[in-house]
C-alpha positions in Angstrom: 6.8 -119.8 13.4 7.1 -123.2 12.2 9.2 -125.6 13.1 11.0 -125.7 9.5 11.5 -121.7 9.8 12.5 -122.2 13.5 15.5 -124.4 11.9 15.9 -122.3 8.9 16.5 -119.4 10.9 19.0 -120.9 13.4 20.9 -122.5 11.1 21.5 -119.4 9.0 22.5 -117.5 12.1 24.8 -120.5 12.4 26.4 -119.5 9.2 26.5 -116.1 9.0 28.2 -116.4 12.6 30.4 -118.6 11.0 31.6 -116.7 8.1 31.9 -113.3 9.6 33.8 -114.9 13.2 36.2 -116.7 10.4 36.6 -113.9 8.5 37.9 -111.9 11.7 39.8 -114.8 13.4 41.6 -115.6 10.0 42.7 -111.6 9.1 41.0 -111.8 6.2 38.5 -109.4 7.1 41.3 -106.9 7.5 42.3 -107.1 3.9 40.0 -104.6 2.4 37.0 -102.4 3.8 34.3 -104.3 1.6 35.6 -107.4 3.7 35.4 -105.7 7.0 32.1 -104.5 6.0 30.8 -108.1 4.7 31.8 -109.5 8.1 30.8 -106.7 10.2 27.3 -107.9 8.4 27.4 -111.0 8.7 28.0 -111.1 12.5 25.2 -108.3 12.7 22.6 -110.5 10.7 23.7 -113.3 12.8 23.0 -111.1 16.2 19.6 -110.0 15.1 18.8 -114.1 14.5 19.6 -113.8 18.2 22.8 -116.1 17.6 24.1 -115.8 21.3 27.9 -116.0 20.1 27.1 -113.3 17.6 25.4 -111.1 20.1 28.3 -111.7 22.3 31.0 -110.8 19.6 29.1 -107.6 18.7 29.1 -106.5 22.0 32.6 -106.3 22.4 32.9 -104.9 18.7 30.4 -102.4 19.1 31.4 -101.4 22.7 35.0 -101.0 22.4 35.5 -100.5 18.9 32.3 -98.7 17.8 33.4 -95.4 16.0 30.4 -93.7 17.2 28.3 -92.9 20.7 25.7 -94.9 18.7 28.1 -97.7 18.3 29.0 -97.7 21.5 25.7 -97.4 23.0 24.3 -100.7 20.4 27.2 -102.3 22.1 26.0 -101.6 25.7 22.7 -102.9 24.8 23.6 -105.8 23.8 26.2 -106.6 26.4 23.0 -105.8 28.8 21.5 -108.1 26.8 24.3 -110.9 27.4 24.5 -110.0 30.8 20.6 -110.6 31.9 21.3 -113.9 30.2 23.7 -115.1 33.0 26.8 -114.8 30.3 29.3 -114.1 33.2 32.1 -112.7 30.6 29.4 -110.5 29.5 28.1 -109.3 32.8 32.3 -108.4 33.9 32.6 -106.5 30.5 29.5 -104.8 31.7 31.3 -104.1 34.4 33.9 -102.9 33.3 32.0 -100.5 30.0 30.2 -99.3 33.5 33.2 -98.1 35.2 35.2 -96.5 31.7 33.6 -93.2 31.2 35.3 -93.2 27.7 33.4 -96.0 26.4 30.1 -95.0 28.1 29.9 -91.4 27.8 28.1 -90.8 31.2 28.1 -90.5 35.2 30.3 -92.8 36.6 27.7 -96.0 37.5 29.7 -97.6 40.9 26.3 -99.6 42.1 25.5 -101.0 38.9 28.9 -102.3 38.2 29.7 -103.7 41.5 26.4 -105.7 41.0 27.8 -107.1 37.6 31.0 -107.5 39.2 29.5 -109.8 41.9 27.0 -111.7 39.2 30.0 -112.4 37.2 32.4 -113.2 40.6 29.9 -115.8 41.5 29.9 -117.6 38.6 33.6 -118.3 38.7 34.9 -115.2 36.4 38.9 -114.8 37.7 38.9 -111.1 36.6 35.8 -110.1 38.0 36.6 -111.9 41.9 40.0 -110.1 41.3 38.2 -106.4 40.9 36.2 -107.2 43.8 39.3 -107.8 45.7 40.8 -104.8 44.9 37.8 -103.0 45.5 37.2 -104.5 49.1 40.9 -104.4 49.9 41.0 -100.5 48.8 37.5 -99.0 49.6 36.5 -98.7 46.2 33.3 -99.1 44.1 31.0 -97.8 47.2 32.7 -100.7 49.4 34.2 -100.0 52.6 37.5 -101.4 53.4 37.2 -105.3 54.4 40.5 -107.7 54.7 38.3 -110.5 55.1 36.2 -110.1 51.9 39.3 -108.8 50.2 41.5 -112.2 50.9 38.0 -114.0 50.3 38.0 -112.3 46.4 41.7 -112.8 46.1 41.6 -116.4 47.2 38.5 -116.9 44.5 40.3 -115.2 42.1 43.3 -117.5 42.3 41.2 -120.7 42.9 39.0 -119.6 39.0 42.3 -118.6 37.3 44.1 -121.8 38.1 41.3 -123.8 37.0 41.3 -121.9 33.1 45.2 -122.7 33.1 44.1 -126.5 34.0 43.9 -128.4 30.8 40.7 -130.6 30.9 
């Protein structure tokens, strides 16, 4: 692909993301089904062009608000892509999805969820640290009860959540 074509694709993806995102955030997409469909198509097109924020948003929308199992699995696939690229929020949401049988419509995947919680927490994701703290305290997710590790992750949660609330 030529440099011009690459730049054109990225610019178009950014524009499509901005239009779709703007329609959702402003609430305009909720005014009429046609506007909602248009906003979703813009986000979907940007996502197909590998726009990272569009992919992350589509992953969340499809996984948590998708109407069919196919929508939810497409959202799960996008979450997995984002998680493998190192996005801590996607890692956390993927772990949450794996633990939620209603969203996944499959068996419980505790070990995989634990792995994603760990990756997200190690990248300073506060809620992932909280999940790990609770899991170690209760002996959940296939972990042995460990008060020291529970306290460590609880301290990490406190530190990360304070960092989130402190203005830069």
